[in-house]
BAZALO-525116 format. One line per 3 residues: number of its first residue (from 1); their letters; for each residue x, y, z of N, C-alpha, C. Coordinates in Angstrom, 3 decimals, m for minus. Example, Ala and Ser with C-alpha at 12.3 -4.5 7.8 and 13.67 -1.06 7.14 Angstrom:
<recs>
1> AS> 13.190 m5.690 7.800 12.300 m4.500 7.800 13.200 m3.300 7.800 ~ 12.850 m2.250 7.080 13.670 m1.060 7.140 12.900 0.030 7.870
</recs>
This chain:
<recs>
1> MTS> 51.542 12.786 9.698 50.439 12.935 10.647 49.216 13.541 9.978 ~ 49.440 14.453 9.012 48.307 15.062 8.311 47.483 14.018 7.591 ~ 48.173 13.084 6.918 47.448 12.043 6.203 46.662 11.180 7.167
4> YRR> 47.223 10.951 8.374 46.488 10.151 9.358 45.210 10.851 9.770 ~ 45.270 12.175 9.965 44.082 12.907 10.368 43.009 12.824 9.298 ~ 43.421 12.742 7.985 42.426 12.556 6.935 41.739 11.202 7.099
7> RAG> 42.538 10.169 7.435 41.944 8.859 7.644 41.042 8.878 8.868 ~ 41.398 9.686 9.881 40.555 9.802 11.070 39.195 10.361 10.706 ~ 39.158 11.200 9.656 37.873 11.720 9.203 36.963 10.618 8.708
10> ILL> 37.553 9.552 8.108 36.767 8.408 7.681 36.229 7.675 8.899 ~ 37.070 7.542 9.926 36.607 6.926 11.159 35.445 7.707 11.748 ~ 35.496 9.015 11.608 34.432 9.868 12.127 33.086 9.482 11.526
13> VMY> 33.065 9.229 10.255 31.828 8.840 9.590 31.405 7.437 9.999 ~ 32.377 6.530 10.097 32.051 5.145 10.351 31.689 4.870 11.801 ~ 32.415 5.495 12.713 32.256 5.126 14.113 31.832 6.269 15.023
16> GFA> 31.779 7.481 14.544 31.358 8.593 15.386 32.474 9.163 16.231 ~ 33.722 8.927 15.853 34.813 9.550 16.582 35.977 9.822 15.642 ~ 36.878 10.690 16.135 38.127 10.930 15.419 39.263 10.500 16.325
19> LAL> 40.126 9.625 15.847 41.203 9.061 16.640 42.533 9.635 16.191 ~ 43.362 10.009 17.142 44.709 10.489 16.812 45.712 9.774 17.687 ~ 46.708 9.137 17.096 47.786 8.510 17.838 48.898 9.515 18.052
22> SSC> 49.683 9.279 19.093 50.775 10.202 19.401 51.868 10.138 18.350 ~ 51.944 9.052 17.611 52.907 8.956 16.521 52.298 8.058 15.455 ~ 52.840 8.115 14.273 52.266 7.330 13.189 52.509 5.841 13.382
25> ASL> 53.549 5.458 14.111 53.829 4.046 14.354 53.071 3.595 15.587 ~ 52.196 2.610 15.411 51.371 2.121 16.514 52.000 0.890 17.139 ~ 52.074 0.864 18.481 52.608 m0.275 19.205 51.487 m1.266 19.507
28> DCA> 51.858 m2.490 19.830 50.883 m3.522 20.177 50.547 m3.395 21.657 ~ 49.370 m2.844 21.951 48.988 m2.591 23.342 48.666 m3.876 24.104 ~ 48.540 m4.997 23.413 48.282 m6.268 24.088 49.550 m6.824 24.746
31> RED> 50.706 m6.306 24.370 51.961 m6.780 24.952 52.086 m6.301 26.392 ~ 52.601 m7.174 27.261 52.727 m6.833 28.671 53.774 m5.758 28.919 ~ 54.750 m5.646 28.017 55.816 m4.668 28.213 55.502 m3.326 27.552
34> VLC> 54.285 m3.152 27.051 53.871 m1.889 26.445 52.694 m1.321 27.241 ~ 52.836 m0.089 27.706 51.770 0.568 28.463 51.111 1.615 27.579 ~ 49.822 1.434 27.321 49.087 2.338 26.441 48.030 3.098 27.237
37> AGL> 47.909 4.381 26.948 46.908 5.225 27.613 46.122 5.988 26.556 ~ 44.803 5.906 26.615 43.946 6.590 25.649 42.996 7.556 26.327 ~ 42.764 8.672 25.681 41.870 9.718 26.190 40.627 9.799 25.316
40> VTD> 39.454 9.757 25.950 38.193 10.014 25.270 37.685 11.372 25.735 ~ 37.589 12.334 24.826 37.119 13.671 25.196 35.596 13.720 25.161 ~ 35.051 14.736 25.798 33.629 15.006 25.620 33.445 15.725 24.288
43> TLG> 32.270 16.236 24.032 31.969 16.800 22.708 32.640 18.150 22.461 ~ 33.332 18.699 23.455 34.049 19.957 23.238 35.328 19.746 22.440 ~ 35.790 18.502 22.353 36.959 18.211 21.535 38.279 18.450 22.238
46> IED> 39.362 18.162 21.542 40.693 18.209 22.134 41.190 19.644 22.328 ~ 40.708 20.587 21.519 41.157 21.977 21.634 40.076 22.813 22.317 ~ 39.759 22.446 23.580 38.689 23.125 24.318 39.209 24.223 25.229
49> NGV> 40.532 24.449 25.210 41.165 25.436 26.100 40.899 25.120 27.567 ~ 40.667 23.835 27.860 40.348 23.436 29.222 40.838 22.036 29.539 ~ 39.976 21.235 30.189 40.376 19.938 30.717 40.829 18.985 29.616
52> NQD> 40.104 18.914 28.501 40.502 18.009 27.421 41.916 18.323 26.924 ~ 42.133 19.573 26.592 43.416 19.998 26.030 44.552 19.801 27.030 ~ 44.315 20.183 28.281 45.362 20.053 29.297 45.651 18.593 29.630
55> TWL> 44.618 17.759 29.615 44.841 16.336 29.872 45.702 15.736 28.770 ~ 45.440 16.113 27.519 46.246 15.606 26.410 47.691 16.083 26.525 ~ 47.886 17.340 26.909 49.245 17.843 27.107 49.955 17.054 28.203
58> GLQ> 49.212 16.737 29.275 49.789 15.940 30.352 50.152 14.537 29.900 ~ 49.336 13.959 29.029 49.657 12.641 28.476 50.917 12.705 27.609 ~ 51.051 13.786 26.851 52.265 13.951 26.036 53.505 14.070 26.937
61> DAK> 53.350 14.795 28.057 54.451 14.899 29.020 54.806 13.521 29.581 ~ 53.761 12.732 29.897 53.981 11.408 30.475 54.697 10.485 29.483 ~ 54.353 10.596 28.211 55.029 9.778 27.201 56.483 10.220 27.034
64> ASG> 56.704 11.533 27.024 58.063 12.047 26.857 58.974 11.626 28.004 ~ 58.402 11.488 29.202 59.201 11.105 30.368 59.267 9.596 30.561 ~ 58.613 8.827 29.657 58.691 7.378 29.716 57.715 6.712 30.655
67> VVD> 56.748 7.464 31.172 55.746 6.875 32.067 54.820 5.944 31.298 ~ 54.473 6.323 30.059 53.660 5.474 29.187 54.372 5.341 27.840 ~ 54.037 4.274 27.105 54.699 4.008 25.825 53.929 4.537 24.627
70> QIA> 52.600 4.494 24.688 51.785 4.980 23.577 50.572 5.719 24.109 ~ 50.236 6.826 23.467 49.056 7.602 23.848 48.233 7.904 22.601 ~ 46.959 8.068 22.801 46.060 8.407 21.697 44.828 9.074 22.281
73> YIE> 44.096 9.807 21.439 42.836 10.378 21.906 41.744 10.152 20.873 ~ 40.519 10.143 21.360 39.336 10.100 20.514 38.485 11.311 20.866 ~ 38.139 12.108 19.870 37.238 13.242 20.071 35.799 12.769 19.850
76> SVD> 34.998 12.841 20.880 33.600 12.422 20.756 32.815 13.470 19.981 ~ 32.028 13.012 19.042 31.217 13.906 18.220 29.847 14.121 18.844 ~ 29.341 13.090 19.506 27.998 13.128 20.089 28.051 12.410 21.437
79> TRD> 27.233 12.837 22.391 27.226 12.188 23.708 26.856 10.715 23.601 ~ 26.098 10.361 22.582 25.698 8.962 22.399 26.865 8.068 22.004 ~ 27.994 8.688 21.646 29.169 7.926 21.232 30.138 7.636 22.374
82> YEK> 29.882 8.162 23.572 30.853 8.046 24.654 31.241 6.593 24.933 ~ 30.263 5.734 25.177 30.570 4.351 25.533 31.217 3.602 24.367 ~ 30.786 3.908 23.162 31.373 3.271 21.980 32.846 3.660 21.829
85> NIA> 33.157 4.916 22.100 34.535 5.379 21.987 35.422 4.769 23.075 ~ 34.862 4.676 24.285 35.590 4.020 25.378 35.859 2.561 25.019 ~ 34.835 1.904 24.467 34.962 0.490 24.104 36.065 0.277 23.071
88> YFA> 36.245 1.239 22.162 37.293 1.100 21.145 38.656 0.928 21.809 ~ 38.951 1.771 22.805 40.238 1.657 23.491 40.324 0.350 24.284 ~ 39.244 0.014 24.988 39.262 m1.202 25.816 39.490 m2.441 24.957
91> ESH> 38.817 m2.500 23.822 38.949 m3.661 22.946 40.250 m3.648 22.158 ~ 40.942 m2.508 22.169 42.277 m2.407 21.562 43.369 m2.645 22.597 ~ 42.961 m3.123 23.784 43.881 m3.517 24.861 44.631 m2.338 25.481
94> YDI> 44.024 m1.152 25.484 44.661 m0.030 26.173 44.598 m0.281 27.677 ~ 45.740 m0.105 28.342 45.825 m0.389 29.776 45.095 0.658 30.597 ~ 45.199 1.918 30.158 44.606 3.034 30.902 43.720 3.824 29.953
97> IIT> 42.493 4.076 30.387 41.543 4.847 29.588 41.111 6.055 30.405 ~ 41.356 7.237 29.863 40.987 8.487 30.536 39.747 9.046 29.868 ~ 38.746 9.371 30.654 37.546 10.018 30.140 37.477 11.414 30.738
100> SGF> 37.089 12.389 29.931 37.191 13.783 30.360 35.838 14.470 30.351 ~ 35.466 15.020 31.496 34.245 15.803 31.575 33.181 15.175 32.461 ~ 32.483 16.032 33.198 31.432 15.595 34.123 30.359 14.792 33.403
103> GMR> 30.062 15.177 32.155 28.984 14.533 31.423 29.252 13.089 31.056 ~ 30.503 12.616 31.232 30.846 11.242 30.898 30.928 10.356 32.144 ~ 30.486 10.884 33.275 30.646 10.170 34.545 29.968 8.797 34.534
106> DES> 28.712 8.728 34.127 27.979 7.457 34.143 28.592 6.447 33.178 ~ 28.971 6.917 31.996 29.580 6.029 31.008 30.917 5.486 31.512 ~ 31.648 6.304 32.244 32.937 5.861 32.788 32.728 4.743 33.797
109> YRS> 31.754 4.914 34.658 31.500 3.908 35.695 31.041 2.592 35.073 ~ 30.123 2.675 34.115 29.643 1.448 33.478 30.764 0.753 32.712 ~ 31.591 1.539 32.037 32.677 0.940 31.253 33.722 0.297 32.161
112> ASD> 33.975 0.915 33.315 34.918 0.314 34.267 34.388 m1.028 34.767 ~ 33.072 m1.147 34.851 32.455 m2.417 35.253 32.553 m3.452 34.141 ~ 32.435 m2.997 32.897 32.430 m3.919 31.757 33.833 m4.358 31.347
115> YTD> 34.809 m3.460 31.511 36.171 m3.748 31.030 37.138 m3.709 32.216 ~ 37.144 m4.785 32.967 37.928 m4.823 34.207 39.428 m4.968 33.965 ~ 39.833 m5.281 32.736 41.267 m5.383 32.441 41.910 m4.028 32.191
118> SFF> 41.083 m2.995 32.013 41.591 m1.633 31.819 41.396 m0.832 33.100 ~ 42.294 0.136 33.318 42.157 1.045 34.456 41.645 2.382 33.935 ~ 40.667 2.952 34.617 40.007 4.160 34.159 40.338 5.349 35.061
121> IGM> 40.538 6.504 34.426 40.710 7.772 35.140 39.616 8.720 34.647 ~ 38.796 9.204 35.549 37.720 10.130 35.196 38.106 11.545 35.555 ~ 38.449 12.350 34.550 38.873 13.732 34.797 37.658 14.620 35.025
124> NQP> 37.678 15.330 36.163 36.584 16.220 36.546 35.275 15.436 36.701 ~ 35.392 14.263 37.300 34.243 13.379 37.485 34.164 12.881 38.919 ~ 33.326 13.494 39.743 33.116 12.940 41.089 32.305 11.653 41.005
127> HEK> 32.750 10.627 41.707 32.045 9.348 41.730 31.749 8.976 43.185 ~ 30.475 8.848 43.507 30.114 8.444 44.861 30.455 6.981 45.102 ~ 30.259 6.151 44.088 30.610 4.744 44.183 31.931 4.540 43.440
130> LRS> 32.882 3.916 44.125 34.189 3.713 43.519 34.377 2.251 43.131 ~ 35.171 2.046 42.121 35.584 0.718 41.711 37.105 0.637 41.828 ~ 37.608 m0.583 41.949 39.052 m0.744 42.120 39.824 m0.318 40.875
133> NLM> 39.157 m0.290 39.719 39.836 0.113 38.480 39.345 1.455 37.957 ~ 38.865 2.309 38.863 38.390 3.644 38.471 38.899 4.680 39.461 ~ 39.658 5.646 38.951 40.179 6.735 39.786 39.536 8.052 39.365
136> PVT> 38.728 8.678 40.226 38.191 9.994 39.892 39.197 11.093 40.223 ~ 39.377 12.009 39.316 40.202 13.195 39.568 39.265 14.400 39.541 ~ 39.109 15.044 40.673 38.206 16.188 40.769 38.995 17.455 41.099
139> FPE> 38.374 18.581 40.859 39.020 19.861 41.100 38.212 20.652 42.130 ~ 38.879 21.411 42.993 38.204 22.088 44.105 37.538 23.392 43.661 ~ 36.284 23.291 43.224 35.575 24.479 42.725 35.490 25.579 43.775
142> EQM> 35.342 25.193 45.048 35.241 26.214 46.093 36.526 27.021 46.210 ~ 37.686 26.376 45.981 38.953 27.097 46.015 39.107 27.990 44.790 ~ 38.667 27.495 43.635 38.742 28.308 42.424 37.833 29.522 42.538
145> GFL> 36.621 29.323 43.082 35.721 30.445 43.305 36.308 31.432 44.303 ~ 36.944 30.908 45.349 37.586 31.758 46.364 38.647 32.643 45.729 ~ 39.510 32.036 44.898 40.571 32.809 44.250 39.981 33.862 43.325
148> AGV> 38.888 33.515 42.642 38.207 34.504 41.794 37.658 35.642 42.639 ~ 37.131 35.319 43.823 36.595 36.342 44.709 37.659 37.297 45.212 ~ 38.811 36.754 45.568 39.930 37.608 46.001 40.345 38.531 44.862
151> TAA> 40.436 37.975 43.661 40.818 38.773 42.492 39.818 39.893 42.256 ~ 38.533 39.554 42.276 37.488 40.555 42.030 37.541 41.677 43.050 ~ 37.706 41.317 44.318 37.749 42.333 45.375 38.953 43.255 45.217
154> RVS> 40.075 42.708 44.764 41.293 43.512 44.634 41.221 44.498 43.468 ~ 40.557 44.135 42.385 40.553 45.003 41.201 39.316 45.910 41.136 ~ 38.298 45.602 41.935 37.073 46.401 41.886 37.321 47.825 42.397
157> KTG> 36.777 48.799 41.693 36.870 50.199 42.108 35.601 50.675 42.799 ~ 34.480 50.022 42.511 33.199 50.416 43.126 32.921 49.657 44.416 ~ 33.650 48.551 44.640 33.375 47.724 45.807 32.170 46.819 45.622
160> SVG> 31.661 46.750 44.388 30.517 45.893 44.072 30.918 44.903 42.982 ~ 30.680 43.626 43.241 31.055 42.581 42.290 29.900 41.592 42.164 ~ 29.899 40.839 41.054 28.809 39.894 40.821 29.306 38.543 40.359
163> AVC> 28.515 37.494 40.641 28.819 36.138 40.195 27.569 35.526 39.584 ~ 27.715 34.971 38.410 26.616 34.336 37.676 26.951 32.860 37.532 ~ 26.084 31.991 38.052 26.352 30.559 38.014 25.132 29.776 37.557
166> ETS> 25.393 28.619 36.973 24.323 27.689 36.656 23.617 27.267 37.951 ~ 22.611 26.430 37.829 21.788 26.041 38.968 22.603 25.553 40.168 ~ 22.187 25.961 41.351 22.847 25.508 42.575 22.515 24.048 42.863
169> GID> 21.610 23.467 42.077 21.323 22.045 42.192 22.490 21.189 41.743 ~ 23.432 21.792 41.034 24.688 21.123 40.676 25.728 21.575 41.691 ~ 26.183 20.649 42.513 27.041 21.015 43.641 28.279 21.792 43.215
172> AMW> 28.870 21.435 42.071 30.070 22.129 41.610 29.784 23.606 41.362 ~ 28.621 23.918 40.788 28.262 25.304 40.530 28.048 26.058 41.847 ~ 27.401 25.410 42.804 27.174 26.022 44.114 28.509 26.326 44.789
175> RYC> 29.457 25.392 44.694 30.766 25.617 45.326 31.523 26.750 44.641 ~ 31.408 26.856 43.315 32.056 27.964 42.606 31.604 29.306 43.174 ~ 30.286 29.529 43.205 29.783 30.853 43.554 29.838 31.137 45.050
178> EGF> 29.621 30.104 45.887 29.744 30.340 47.321 31.208 30.509 47.709 ~ 32.106 29.832 47.014 33.531 30.069 47.222 33.909 31.484 46.829 ~ 33.292 31.975 45.743 33.507 33.363 45.319 33.089 34.320 46.430
181> RVG> 31.936 34.066 47.019 31.447 34.937 48.098 32.448 34.985 49.255 ~ 32.934 33.817 49.653 33.888 33.754 50.765 35.179 34.478 50.415 ~ 35.647 34.314 49.170 36.880 34.960 48.747 36.779 36.476 48.719
184> VKF> 35.641 36.990 48.238 35.444 38.442 48.222 35.497 38.992 49.645 ~ 34.778 38.346 50.556 34.736 38.815 51.943 36.098 38.671 52.626 ~ 36.864 37.665 52.222 38.208 37.489 52.755 39.079 38.693 52.411
187> ANQ> 38.915 39.211 51.189 39.738 40.334 50.727 39.154 41.691 51.083 ~ 37.826 41.769 51.194 37.175 43.061 51.473 35.853 42.815 52.195 ~ 35.876 42.963 53.500 34.678 42.709 54.311 33.516 43.614 53.940
190> NAK> 33.807 44.774 53.380 32.760 45.756 53.088 32.221 45.666 51.655 ~ 32.703 44.719 50.895 32.272 44.616 49.495 30.796 44.242 49.401 ~ 30.153 44.722 48.335 28.778 44.338 48.030 28.837 43.240 46.975
193> IYI> 28.163 42.123 47.243 28.260 40.944 46.377 26.885 40.579 45.841 ~ 26.777 40.472 44.521 25.551 39.998 43.876 25.832 38.591 43.324 ~ 25.042 37.630 43.768 25.198 36.256 43.284 23.830 35.714 42.884
196> TYR> 23.747 35.165 41.692 22.494 34.577 41.218 22.779 33.247 40.524 ~ 21.937 32.255 40.855 21.982 30.952 40.197 20.803 30.841 39.237 ~ 20.973 30.044 38.226 19.884 29.844 37.262 18.913 28.797 37.811
199> EDG> 18.066 29.204 38.723 17.109 28.301 39.346 15.786 28.319 38.571 ~ 15.089 27.195 38.586 13.746 27.086 37.987 13.740 27.378 36.483 ~ 14.875 27.249 35.844 14.923 27.462 34.399 14.636 26.172 33.637
202> DRE> 14.578 26.288 32.347 14.343 25.150 31.467 15.498 24.151 31.617 ~ 15.166 22.900 32.005 16.208 21.889 32.202 16.958 21.583 30.910 ~ 16.310 21.811 29.787 16.964 21.568 28.502 18.063 22.590 28.236
205> KIF> 18.055 23.691 29.001 19.032 24.752 28.772 20.151 24.767 29.809 ~ 20.255 23.721 30.631 21.347 23.660 31.607 22.683 23.725 30.875 ~ 23.503 24.663 31.287 24.834 24.927 30.735 24.809 25.590 29.356
208> VDE> 23.649 25.827 28.791 23.616 26.443 27.451 22.672 27.646 27.384 ~ 22.281 28.197 28.537 21.339 29.324 28.538 22.109 30.646 28.499 ~ 22.650 30.950 27.335 23.481 32.154 27.185 22.683 33.424 27.433
211> TWG> 21.432 33.443 27.017 20.598 34.636 27.194 20.404 34.953 28.669 ~ 20.106 33.934 29.458 19.939 34.161 30.896 21.231 34.685 31.519 ~ 22.359 34.086 31.172 23.633 34.541 31.706 23.923 35.981 31.333
214> YET> 23.643 36.322 30.089 23.868 37.691 29.598 23.008 38.691 30.362 ~ 21.716 38.401 30.469 20.783 39.333 31.114 21.054 39.457 32.610 ~ 21.448 38.376 33.250 21.756 38.429 34.681 22.973 39.298 34.943
217> AQS> 24.006 39.142 34.135 25.191 39.985 34.291 24.857 41.450 34.046 ~ 24.029 41.720 33.044 23.614 43.097 32.761 22.910 43.717 33.957 ~ 22.083 42.925 34.656 21.373 43.456 35.824 22.345 43.811 36.938
220> FIK> 23.421 43.018 37.105 24.434 43.331 38.106 25.190 44.605 37.744 ~ 25.501 44.738 36.481 26.248 45.902 36.010 25.442 47.178 36.233 ~ 24.152 47.115 35.978 23.277 48.278 36.187 23.207 48.669 37.666
223> RGA> 23.456 47.684 38.542 23.416 47.954 39.985 24.771 48.358 40.531 ~ 25.764 48.486 39.656 27.057 49.024 40.070 28.205 48.040 40.113 ~ 27.968 46.767 39.808 29.069 45.801 39.820 30.057 46.125 38.698
226> DVI> 31.335 46.168 39.034 32.340 46.454 37.997 33.273 45.272 37.758 ~ 32.978 44.108 38.360 33.680 42.859 38.067 32.636 41.741 38.058 ~ 32.658 40.903 37.019 31.721 39.789 36.905 32.492 38.478 36.836
229> FAA> 32.123 37.546 37.709 32.638 36.175 37.669 31.513 35.270 37.170 ~ 31.855 34.279 36.349 30.807 33.411 35.807 31.311 31.992 35.649 ~ 30.406 31.034 35.903 30.708 29.618 35.730 29.453 28.900 35.258
232> GGV> 29.649 27.905 34.393 28.498 27.141 33.937 28.394 27.042 32.435 ~ 29.491 26.672 31.769 29.439 26.450 30.332 29.032 27.682 29.552 ~ 28.154 27.494 28.567 27.689 28.598 27.722 26.858 29.584 28.529
235> TGQ> 26.168 29.094 29.566 25.415 29.995 30.448 26.353 31.035 31.046 ~ 27.480 30.578 31.571 28.466 31.498 32.137 29.088 32.390 31.086 ~ 29.283 31.852 29.879 29.866 32.666 28.814 28.950 33.821 28.419
238> GAL> 27.653 33.627 28.555 26.733 34.736 28.290 27.005 35.906 29.206 ~ 27.283 35.610 30.491 27.595 36.665 31.454 28.918 37.340 31.117 ~ 29.905 36.553 30.717 31.204 37.124 30.355 31.092 38.008 29.118
241> RAA> 30.241 37.621 28.199 30.052 38.428 26.992 29.393 39.766 27.335 ~ 28.418 39.733 28.248 27.760 40.973 28.676 28.769 41.910 29.322 ~ 29.647 41.368 30.154 30.669 42.194 30.796 31.590 42.811 29.765
244> DES> 32.011 42.026 28.793 32.919 42.528 27.768 32.279 43.648 26.957 ~ 31.026 43.457 26.566 30.347 44.477 25.763 30.104 45.761 26.551 ~ 30.033 45.647 27.882 29.802 46.822 28.730 31.104 47.442 29.223
247> GIQ> 32.237 46.873 28.804 33.519 47.404 29.257 33.808 47.090 30.708 ~ 33.195 46.020 31.231 33.357 45.626 32.623 34.344 44.472 32.717 ~ 35.177 44.471 33.742 36.159 43.409 33.921 35.458 42.094 34.283
250> AIG> 36.041 40.987 33.828 35.416 39.686 34.027 36.449 38.638 34.415 ~ 35.978 37.596 35.100 36.804 36.465 35.508 36.095 35.188 35.070 ~ 36.789 34.351 34.317 36.199 33.115 33.814 36.553 31.917 34.663
253> AER> 35.885 30.800 34.383 36.133 29.537 35.075 36.044 28.402 34.069 ~ 36.496 27.228 34.486 36.357 25.974 33.735 37.347 25.812 32.584 ~ 37.759 26.902 31.970 38.741 26.850 30.886 39.275 28.263 30.660
256> DQA> 40.230 28.398 29.750 40.754 29.713 29.395 39.700 30.412 28.541 ~ 38.849 31.186 29.187 37.711 31.784 28.487 38.138 32.869 27.514 ~ 39.223 33.568 27.800 39.687 34.588 26.863 40.055 33.955 25.528
259> ADM> 40.745 32.815 25.579 41.115 32.109 24.348 39.897 31.490 23.685 ~ 39.002 30.931 24.501 37.838 30.242 23.955 36.849 31.212 23.319 ~ 36.661 32.378 23.955 35.666 33.339 23.493 36.260 34.468 22.667
262> KIT> 37.589 34.474 22.529 38.285 35.537 21.792 38.047 36.905 22.445 ~ 38.052 36.904 23.786 37.909 38.145 24.550 39.248 38.425 25.225 ~ 39.851 39.537 24.927 41.161 39.841 25.507 41.196 41.164 26.261
265> TNM> 40.263 42.065 25.989 40.345 43.406 26.560 39.999 43.444 28.037 ~ 38.883 42.834 28.430 38.375 42.990 29.792 38.421 41.719 30.622 ~ 38.969 40.629 30.093 39.065 39.392 30.854 40.303 39.446 31.732
268> ITS> 40.107 39.514 33.036 41.231 39.602 33.963 42.030 38.302 33.949 ~ 41.312 37.193 34.121 41.931 35.877 34.157 40.841 34.817 34.078 ~ 41.231 33.574 33.934 40.341 32.435 34.100 41.001 31.493 35.082
271> IYG> 40.185 30.865 35.928 40.698 30.012 36.990 40.084 28.626 36.828 ~ 40.941 27.603 36.739 40.416 26.255 36.545 41.432 25.220 37.013 ~ 41.031 23.948 37.002 41.884 22.887 37.519 43.071 22.592 36.621
274> DAR> 44.180 22.228 37.232 45.415 21.948 36.491 45.421 20.491 36.032 ~ 44.669 20.204 34.976 44.541 18.833 34.480 45.870 18.302 33.945 ~ 46.697 19.170 33.402 47.981 18.727 32.846 48.848 18.088 33.929
277> LEI> 48.866 18.702 35.097 49.642 18.144 36.208 48.935 16.937 36.806 ~ 47.618 17.036 36.948 46.870 15.982 37.638 46.917 14.648 36.903 ~ 46.886 14.666 35.565 46.912 13.397 34.849 48.284 12.733 35.005
280> QKA> 49.337 13.526 35.060 50.660 12.945 35.277 50.764 12.329 36.667 ~ 50.206 13.027 37.663 50.217 12.487 39.028 49.415 11.196 39.100 ~ 48.275 11.172 38.397 47.424 9.983 38.418 48.133 8.795 37.778
283> LQK> 48.805 9.023 36.653 49.522 7.944 35.976 50.662 7.407 36.839 ~ 51.363 8.303 37.508 52.447 7.876 38.390 51.910 7.080 39.569 ~ 50.742 7.495 40.048 50.111 6.786 41.160 49.737 5.368 40.744
286> IQG> 49.230 5.231 39.535 48.870 3.905 39.027 50.125 3.046 38.864 ~ 51.179 3.633 38.368 52.435 2.899 38.190 52.976 2.406 39.527 ~ 52.664 3.128 40.589 53.104 2.732 41.926 52.181 1.735 42.578
289> ADF> 51.175 1.276 41.817 50.213 0.260 42.290 49.351 0.770 43.430 ~ 49.188 2.093 43.527 48.289 2.662 44.529 47.036 3.114 43.800 ~ 45.993 2.296 43.839 44.822 2.537 43.013 43.646 3.145 43.772
292> GGK> 43.802 3.461 45.031 42.642 3.884 45.815 42.526 5.375 45.979 ~ 41.327 5.840 46.309 41.095 7.215 46.699 41.148 8.219 45.581 ~ 41.107 9.489 45.971 41.102 10.585 45.014 42.470 11.244 44.958
295> SPS> 42.766 11.828 43.824 44.020 12.548 43.659 43.833 13.985 44.110 ~ 44.688 14.508 45.019 44.574 15.906 45.401 44.834 16.806 44.205 ~ 44.208 17.966 44.184 44.255 18.786 42.977 44.846 20.165 43.239
298> LIK> 45.472 20.707 42.235 45.939 22.083 42.233 45.066 22.901 41.289 ~ 45.042 24.202 41.508 44.311 25.094 40.618 45.303 25.999 39.904 ~ 44.892 26.502 38.756 45.754 27.375 37.976 44.957 28.581 37.512
301> FIP> 45.653 29.650 37.209 44.978 30.820 36.637 45.811 31.365 35.497 ~ 45.119 31.906 34.504 45.785 32.496 33.349 46.529 33.750 33.812 ~ 47.790 33.915 33.418 48.573 35.072 33.863 47.868 36.398 33.609
304> LDG> 47.967 37.297 34.566 47.321 38.596 34.456 48.058 39.487 33.467 ~ 47.304 40.358 32.834 47.856 41.322 31.895 48.777 42.296 32.626 ~ 49.683 42.886 31.873 50.636 43.810 32.459 50.027 45.055 33.069
307> KYP> 48.744 45.346 32.782 48.108 46.536 33.373 47.790 46.341 34.849 ~ 47.880 45.078 35.328 47.661 44.809 36.748 49.009 44.730 37.447 ~ 49.094 45.201 38.688 50.387 45.223 39.387 50.920 43.814 39.651
310> ESL> 52.233 43.662 39.652 52.850 42.366 39.924 52.496 41.868 41.317 ~ 52.233 42.797 42.226 51.876 42.408 43.590 50.591 41.588 43.612 ~ 49.669 41.855 42.683 48.431 41.088 42.626 48.715 39.660 42.167
313> TRE> 49.565 39.507 41.166 49.942 38.163 40.717 50.603 37.383 41.839 ~ 51.490 38.036 42.581 52.154 37.363 43.703 51.130 36.940 44.745 ~ 50.178 37.829 45.029 49.155 37.496 46.022 48.318 36.294 45.579
316> LNE> 47.957 36.245 44.312 47.139 35.141 43.824 47.928 33.834 43.854 ~ 49.210 33.888 43.496 50.040 32.684 43.581 50.142 32.190 45.020 ~ 50.369 33.110 45.937 50.478 32.747 47.351 49.155 32.213 47.888
319> TAL> 48.056 32.835 47.473 46.741 32.384 47.926 46.438 30.984 47.406 ~ 46.764 30.736 46.140 46.534 29.404 45.565 47.319 28.342 46.328 ~ 48.563 28.641 46.682 49.386 27.684 47.431 48.832 27.466 48.838
322> KLW> 48.354 28.526 49.455 47.787 28.399 50.807 46.479 27.616 50.789 ~ 45.714 27.759 49.720 44.496 26.962 49.582 44.855 25.488 49.439 ~ 45.875 25.206 48.628 46.287 23.823 48.405 46.837 23.191 49.686
325> SGE> 47.618 23.942 50.444 48.247 23.408 51.658 47.278 23.321 52.829 ~ 46.150 24.021 52.729 45.195 24.032 53.830 45.399 25.182 54.796 ~ 46.388 26.033 54.525 46.594 27.190 55.391 45.395 28.133 55.332
328> IRV> 44.784 28.223 54.140 43.514 28.930 53.982 42.447 27.879 53.683 ~ 41.358 27.907 54.438 40.261 26.957 54.240 38.987 27.715 53.867 ~ 38.335 27.252 52.834 37.092 27.888 52.393 35.929 27.458 53.280
331> NLP> 36.029 26.239 53.828 35.025 25.715 54.762 33.631 25.633 54.155 ~ 33.552 25.074 52.960 32.264 24.776 52.332 32.146 23.262 52.178 ~ 30.969 22.694 52.400 30.796 21.252 52.189 30.839 20.914 50.707
334> LIK> 31.128 19.667 50.389 31.151 19.231 49.005 29.755 19.236 48.393 ~ 28.757 19.034 49.235 27.362 18.980 48.773 26.595 20.139 49.372 ~ 25.803 20.817 48.548 24.996 21.936 49.014 24.068 21.489 50.145
337> P> 24.068 22.189 51.280 23.189 21.804 52.404 21.712 21.821 51.999
</recs>
C-alpha cells in the first residue's frame, strides 16, 4: 500500500488528486456483479477529524460487511478539481460516488446530471432540487447546537456562556447558534447567553476569519462567559483558541476539534454528525432500491474527560436520543426567518 501511495503522488501532479484504493487489487467496476463506491473529499482531505474521515470509515465498514465490493477515495487538492475528481470515478464506472462537504454541493448536482449511470450521495449537502440519482445526507445543526447548549449550561460556574458563529446568512450556522441558545435555556432558564455572528465581514474571509473569532470570544470572556461554543471552520477555531489560551472551557462543532487543533486541556467535547453511520445507512437504502428523500441523521459527541461526572455523559446521551426520536424538539426552521 505504501508503494501505491507513492504512485498516488504522481497522480496528484498529473490530475490534481490523490487516489487510494481499499486494497491493492482493483476490481472491474464495469461488471454488473461488482459494486464500487468512491469518495471525493473536499480540500480538508481524508484525515480531517470530521465528515471526510468518518465517511471513509463508514465505507470501510460497508466493504467489510459485504455491502460494497470495492471502495476508494480521492483527496481534492483544490476546489477547482472537484468536478474533475468526480468525473474520474464516473468514467471508471463506479456505481456510487460520495462527495463530502457543503462546498461541493453545486459540483455534486451538476455531476449527477452529467453522469446518470452513477448514483451520488452528498454528505453534509442540503439540496433544494433533487435528482433521482442524488441523495443528500444532512445533519441537524440545531440539535447539535442544542446539545452544546445543554453541556455549556451544565458545566458553567458563572452562569454566563457564549457562542461564536459564522454569518447567520448561512442557515446551518444560524441553526447551530440558535440551537445553542435554546439548549442553554432548556438546562438553565436564568443563564446569560452571548451570541454573535460574523455579519458584514469580508466575504473572502467566510469560514477563515480566525482573528474575528478569536477577538469575539475574548470579548465574551471579559464579560464573564466561562464556556465558549464555536462553529464555522477556521473562524470558529479562532474562538476555541481564545478560550484555550484564557483557560476557559470550550465546545467544538463540525469535527473533533481537540484532535484537529491539538487542544486537550479545556475542550469539553465536540459535537457533530455521525457520518460513519449515515453513509452505511445510505448505502443500505440504495441497495434496497429506495432512492428518494433524505436520510435521517444522528449526532455524536466526543467522550467527556474523566474530570466531568458520569451523570453528565448519561444526560447528554439521553438528550441526543430524545432529540433523534423527537421527544425533545428544538423548534427552529431549516431556513433563517
